[in-house]
N, C-alpha and C positions, 0 to 999 in steps of 0.2 A: 742565474735566471735562464740563460740560453740552454744550458744542459737540461734543466728541468723541463722546458718546453719540448725539446727533442725527445726526451725519454717518455713523456706522457702523450705526445702527439696532439697537444691541446694548446694552440697558439691563436693569434688574432685571425689567421686565415680560416680558422674553423668556425668563426662566428658568422651566422647567416641571418640575413634580414629577409623575412618572408613577406612578399607583397600580396595584396588582394586577399583572396580566400585560400591561398596555399597553406597558410598556418592552420586553417580548419581541417584540411585534408590530411595534414601531417600529424596533427594532434587532436583528433575528433573528440576524445574523451574530455578534453578541457572545455568543450563548448556544449556537448549534449550529454555528458556524464558517462556514456558507455557506447560501444558499438554493438551491444546486444539488443534484445527486444526493447528495453527501457529507452535506449537511445533512438531506436527506430520510431517509437511512438512520440518521442520528443520532437522529431522532425515534423510530425503532424501538428503537435501542440504549438510550435513556434508560428506556424501559418495561421492556425485557428485563433491564437491570441491577438494577432493583428485585426482579425474580424471582430473579436470581442471588444477591442479598444474602439473600433468604429461604433459599436453598440453603446459603450460607455459615453462616447461623445454625442450620442443621440442620432446617429445617421445609419444604423444598421438594425434590422429586425429579424433577419433570417440568415442562418448559416447551414450549409449542407456539406457533409463529408461522405465521399463515396470510395469504397475499397474495390478496386478492379481486379479481374481475374489474372491480369498480366503482371501483378506485383506493384502496380502504381496506385496512387491515392490522389483524389481531387478534393480541394477545399474551395467552396464558393460562397460569396456573401453578396448582399444587396446594399453595401455601403457606398461611399462616395467614389471609390475606385482610386488606385494609386496614381498620383499625377504623372503625366507622360511628357510634359513640355520640357524644353531644354533648360537645364539648371544654369543660372547666370554665372556662377563661379566656376563650375567644373566643365561647362560646355558639352554636356551630354544629357541624355534623357534622365529625368528624375527617377523614372521606373528602373532604368538600368543601374543607377546608383544604389537604389534600395536593394536590388537583387544581387549586387556584386560587392558592396562595401559593408564591412562590419560596423555596427553602431551607426548606421545611416537610417534616417527616417524622420518622421514628424513628431516622435514622442518627446524629443528634447525641447520642443517649443511648447510652452504651457498654453499658448493661445490656440494651438491646434488640438492637443490632448491634455486636458487638465489632470487626468488620472490615466495611467496605463498599467496593464498587468504584465503578462509575459513571464515565463518560467525562468529564463536566464538573462533576458534583456539583450540577446545577441541577434534575434530577428530572423527573418525569412532567408537572409543571405546564407546562413549556415545550412539550412535545408537545401538551398541551391548548390552549395559547395559539395554536399555529400550525395548529390543525385547524378546519375549518369545522363539523365535527361530531365528537363523541366520546361513546361510551357505555361506562360502567364498570359491571361487575357484580361483586359481592362475595358469596362464600359464607362465612358465619361464624356460629358459635354456633347452627347448625341452621337458619339462615334465608338466603334469597337477597335481596340488596339491589341496587337499580339506580338510576343517575342519568345524565341526558343533559346534554351541554354543546354550545354553539355558539360558536365563536370564543373559547373559554376561559371563557365565562360559563354558569352553570347555567341550564337552561331547565325543569328539573323538580326537585322536591325529592328527597332520598334516600328511596326508597320500598321497602317490603317487598313482594316479589313472590311469596312463598310459602315453602315449606319447602326445606331443602337437607340432604343427608346427608353431604356432604364439605365441604372448605374450599378457598379459593383466590380469585384475582382474575383477571378477564378484561377487557381493554380493547380496544375497536375504535375506530380513528380514521380520519377522512377528511382528508388534508392540505388546507390552504387554498391553492389554486393561484393566488390573487391575490397571495400572498406567496412561496410555494414555486414554483420554476420548473417542477416536474413532480411528478406522483404516480405515476410509472412506476418502482415498486420493482424493483431488480435482484436476481433470485433468487440468482445466483452470489455477488454481493457480500455479501448478508445471510448466505448459507450459510457463507462463509469465516469471518465473525466468530463465528457460532454454533458452528461446528466448533472454533474456537479456545477459546471459553468452555467447551465440553464437555471438551476436553483439560485445561484448567486446573482443572476442578472434577470430579475423578474420581467416577464413580457418578451424575452428573447427566445425565439423558436429555433432549436438546433435539431437537425435530423442527421442520421447516419444510415447509409445503405451498404450492404455487403453483397456485391454482385456474384461472389463466388458461391455463396450458400443461400442466396435469395432471402436475406435477413434485413430487417429494417426497424429502427427505433426513432421515435420523435419525442423530444423533450420540450415542454412548454409549461411554465409554472407562474401563473399570475400572482400567486401568493408568496413567491420567492422563498426565503429561508424558513418561513413558517411551514411551508409544505416540505421543506428539507427535514425539519425536525419530526414532522408527522411521518415522513418516509422512514426515518431512522427507527421510530417507535411503532411501526405498523404491525409487527407481530408480538409486541409487548403489551402490557396492561397499564396505560397511562392513568395517573390519578387525578389529572386536571387538564384543562384545555391548554393549548400552546400559549405561552406568555411572549409577547413581542414588544420590543422597544426600538425606536429609531430616533437618531439625533443628527442634525447637521449643524456644524459650527465652523464657519469659515470654509476652508477647503477640506475639512475632515468630515467624513460620512461614517457613521457607526450604526450597525444593525445587530441586534441580539434577539434570538428566538430560543426559548428553553421550555422544557417539559420534563417532569419527573414521572417515572414508571415504578411499578412495585418490585422491580428487580434490584440487584446489588451492584451492577456494573455501570460505570460512567461512560458516556460517549461525548467527548468534547472535540469539536472541530472548529479550528480558527483559521481565518483567511485574511490576507492583506492584498488588496487589488487582484482578487481572484486566485492568488497563490495560496495553496494549502500550506500553512506554517506548521508543519508536523512537529517541529521542535518548540512550538509556542513562541514566547517572547514577551515583550512589555505589555502588549494588549491583553494577552491571556492572564498575565500576572495581575493586571489591574482588575480584571473581571473576578478572579478568584478572591482577591482581597475584599472587594465590594460585596460579593456573595456571602462570605463568611461573616463579615461585620454586620450586614443587614439582617441576617437570620438570627445571629446572637442578640442583636439589639431588640428585635421583635420578640424573641423568646423571653428576654429579661423584662421587657416592658409589660408583657402580658402574663408574666409569671408561669410560663409553660413548664419549666423544670429548672428550679433554682440551682440544682447540683450539676446540671449539664453545661459544660463549657465546650461548645461545638468547635471542632477543628475543620480545616479546609476539606480533609478527606470525608468527614462525616456529612457535610452539606452537599457533597458531590455524589453520594451513593444513589444510584438509580437515576441520575440526571443525564438527559440528552440536551446538548446545547450547540448552537452554531453562532459563531461570532464573525461578522464580516466587516472589516475595516477598509476604507478606501481613503488613501492619503497621497499627496503629490510626490513626495520624495521618501519612499521607504528605505530604511537602511537594514540590510539583512546580514546576519552572522551565523555562526554555528557550522558544523561539519558539512551540511548539505545546503547551506545558504537559505534555510527555510525557518529562521528564527528572527523575529523582528527585534531590532536593537534601538529604535528611536526612544530615548529616555523619557521625553515629555509625554509620550502616549500613555504610560502607566497611570499617571495622575488623572489624565483626561478621561480615560475609560473608567477608572475607579469612581471618580466624581459623578459621571453620568449614570452608571449602573446603580450606585448607591442611592441616588436621588429617585430614579425611575422605579427601581425594585422596592424601595421603601414605601413609595406612594402606592404601588400596586398591592403590597401586603396589607396596608392599612385599609384600602378600598375593597379587598377581597379576603376577609378574615377566614372564610371557610377553606379557601385554598391555602392560605398561610398556615392554618392549623394542620392540614394534611401534610404539607411539606415539613413543618417543624416536628411533627410526630415521627415522621420517617427519619429525619436527621437525628433526633434524640435516640431513636431505636438503633441507628447506626453507631452512635457514640457508645451506647451500652454494649453493643456487639463488639466494638473495637476494644473495650475494656475486657470483655470475656475472651477475646482472641489473645490479648496480652497475657492474661492469666494462663490460658491454655499453652501459650508458647513457653512461659516460665515453668509450668508444670512439666512440659515435654523436655525442656532443657535440664531440669533437675533429674529427670530420668535418663538423661544423655541422648534422648531421641533426636534432638536437633543439633547435637554437638558433633562436628565433622571429625573430631578425634575419636569418636565412638561410632564408626560406620556399621551399618547393619551386616549381620553375619552372612546373609545370602548374596552380598556383593562379592563378585570376583574381581578384585581391583587389578590394575596393570602396574608394571614395574616402573615405568617412566613417570616422573612427578611434574613434568613440564606440561601445563594445560594445553599449550598451543600444539603439542605433539601427540595428544591423546584423544581418545574417543570412547564413548560409552554406548553400548547397545541396551536399550530397554526392551526386554522380550517378555512375552506372555507365557506363564507356566513353567514348571520345573523341567518338563521334558525338553522343550526348546532351549531352555536355559542350560540344561546339561550338555546338549549338542554344541551350543554356542561357546560354552566354557572350554570344551575339549578342542573345538576347531579354531579358536581365535589365535591371534598373535599376542601372547601374554605381555610383550614389551609395551604395547601402546593401546591395547583394546581391553576395556573393562566390560563386565556383563552384570546387569541388574535384572533378575527375573521378578516379575510381579505376579502375585497369585490372584486370579480372578480379575474382575473389572473394578477399576478405581471409581471413586465417588464422582457422580455427575456434578461438577463444580458450578454449572450454570444455575443450579437451584440451591446453592449452599454458600453460607458466609464462611469467613476464614476460621472462626472458632470451631465450626463443625468439621471443616476440612482437616484441622489438626488433630481430630480424633480418629482419622482414617489412617490405618497403619501403612498402607501402600503409598499414600501421598506423603506421609512423614518420612518414609524411607527414601522416596524420590527427592524430596527437598534436602534431606540430609546428605545424600550422595552427591548432588549437584553442587552443594556448598555455598550457593550465592544467596541463601535466605529467601524469605517471602514476605509480602506485605511491606510494612514500614522498614523492615530490615533488609530488603532486597538490595544486593550490591553485585552487579555483573562482574566487577573486578575479581570477585572471589570464586568465580566459576572454575570447577576442577577439571572439566573436559570441554574442549572447544568444538567437538562434534558430538551432538546428542542425537542418536540414531534410533528411531522407533522401528522395531522389527516385529511384526505380527503376522499371523497366518493369513492366507489369501482367501478366507471364508467370511461369512457374515459376522461371526463372533470377533474375528480378528479386525474386521473393518470397524466394528463398534468400539473395541478397545482403542484402536488408533484414533477414532474420533473423540473419545473421552480424554485421551492424552493431549490431543491437539487443542481441545477446549480448555484444558488446564493451562497449557502454555500460553494460549492466546489471551485468556482472561487474567492470569496472575503473573506471567513471566513474558509478556509480549516483547520486551526488549531483547530477549534471547532470539526470538524470531527475526526481529528487525536487524540484529547484528549478524544474522546468517549462521547461527549455531545449531538450528534444528533441522533434521533430515528424516526422510522416510526410506527405509530399505526396500528393495524390490526383489523379493525372492522369486524364483521361477515357479511357474504353475505346472510345467510338464517336463519330464525327462524322456527323450526319444532316442532310440538306438537303431541303427541299421548296420548289421555286421559288427565291426569293432568300433565304428564311429558313433560317438555319444554327443548329444546336443541338449542344452537346456533352453526351454522356451518360456517367455515371461507372460504371454497372454494368448487368447484365442486367435487373434489375428496373425500372430507369429506362427501358430500351429497351422493355420490355413495356408500361409505362404510356404511353409515347410513341405506340406503335402503336394502343393502345386509343383515344387521343384523336384521332389523325391518320390512322389507317388505314395501309396499306402502299403504296397506289397513288401513283405519282409521287414516291416517296422514294428518294433515293440515300444509301447508307450506306457509311462506311469504318470498319473495325475496326482500331484501333491495336495493333500488336504490340510496339512499342517507342517510347520518347521520341524517338528519332532520326528517326522517320517524320514528326514534326511540324516545321513550319518555325518559326523563332524567334518570329514574331508569334503563331502558334497556341499555342506553349508558354507565352508570356507571358500571353496572355488566359485560358488555361484553368488553369494550374498555378502561375504565379509572381506574378501581379498581386494584391497584398494586398486589392484591392477585390472581386475575383471568385473568387479561389482558395478551395479548401477544404483546411485542414490538420487533421490529427488529432494532438492533444498526447499524448505518451506519458507514462503515469503508472504508479506501482507501488502500487496500492491493497491488494493482497494479496501480500506478499513471499513467503509460503510457496508459494502457487500459481504465482507467477512463476518461482520457483526450480525447481519441479517441471516446468513446461512447457519451460524452457530445457534442463534436464537430459534430458528425454525427446527433444526435437528435436535437440539438438546433442551429447549424450553418447555413450558407447560401447555402451550396451545397445540391441540391435536389437528385442527383443520388446516392450518398453514403447512404442517408436516405432511399431511395426506396429499394436499395439492402439489407440494414440491415433489413427492415421490411419483405421483401420476404424471407430472409434467416432464420428469427426467427419466422415466422408466424406459423409454425407447432408446436412450443413450447407453443403457447398461450393456456391456459386452459380455461380462462373465458374472454369473450369479450362482452362488453355491448355497443351496438350501437343503 
């Protein structure tokens, strides 16, 4: 035993007990998930969630978030204010305890907060721990109180600063950039979460201001999740009014708002205590079961189509729904702790939705008929897609053992060590095939533009050669047969020209991945290559520049005299060596990883860009035209 300890250097003396907030600073990822942008924003959310809990308790109606030019952020509310009096057990101010102790606060007392949200349940103390400076001000009982912290430790006592006529809490913090990778708060990312919270808590006014760029949003939705669903469907063609249910049973509050549109994609958002349960859980399972049973029951009772046995997928085609559940003790599970595990909730939600939806369908037969006709049409399309898959498989089109001839595969068979470039056209494909590293890089050239899947069902997609080739090469299947474990390449890299056609092809491919293989995006497998736009040379020195701004900076440093410049219009203009050095060499290339941080906004953008409605697309282009840096027409 002694020899083992000496040889490994791991004995009792190596075990450390971290006191206070030291554990947070040492292992920040355990508390906020990441030290990157997502973690930076979670620092804001932890503070905002305290204010939302005050709103849930009925004591807060306004929340203000301000992004300052110095890299700090302020969150202010008009709630009751954090208590400042001396805690009887710990003999220090309750405010200081809340700010410096993990899992300290009023949320554990059901008489104070019957329901509380929060993304992680660790609270504002984590934000304090990861800030180089934090100032908290509390208005309570007619007085203004203030305390300052540095790196999670108090540097001033809780001090009375004078009189106050109202109540509330204001926290301003400066992230510690020795731990956090950045203090560059993203206005749009914060706005999307705040908008979500305003939808989920009707009557709560949430504002955000960005003093760096003079931007401001205010969110206030008296209609709550009914307006949320209308927002999701704003650029689609709804086939009926929003259906809304609400039930309160004991300490359980359940709201459901749903509406079908004439499209083919589902948008289901489920929340528990304001937390977006992206992995679903028992509440979502209960809703899906009730929806399928209710529509099948109505169809059979009214003899809509005796041959149609609707599946859960059939009844969700074109459905936008928001489910908001509020319960005292949620139990979360799953990889990201965003899947509800309370077993009793499935039956409760199932019973409630079955009863309310059944009554609604009986009372609104015209709406029931439209929904059922759409679901029956989806069932027939599903059958057509199955036949199309079977036909394609008989022709070996979807059999990974019979890969398309235009694929230049790589030698390595370990998916975790391989990547595939999806390129437009044979010209770029030829350069990529010659320039690549054959050991781990595969090349799939696509001819022309793939089908716009925003306007197509699966059966039609499987008649498109380029989509069939893409599905076959990736190996993970599509639709009911999708299995991410069968993915043949862990990096899927979209590489298109830096012109209008290239941007369109890239958007078509991203639409395909978002609508039919979104799990690949969520798992971090999809990337966009960044080919250079310019090649500049001065004497023997050669540089590749990736945008107009980089070119302007280059000219500022080097002037324009004696410089030769080439502007690339397409990947095919580069020889294989140049393509490798600039765009494919893992050491020197620049890749952008595609992610879905705001699913509602992503759905809106894809609908605008690729949907049938012209006016929203025109408005989007006009609104964003000034932001265009490089336009090749």
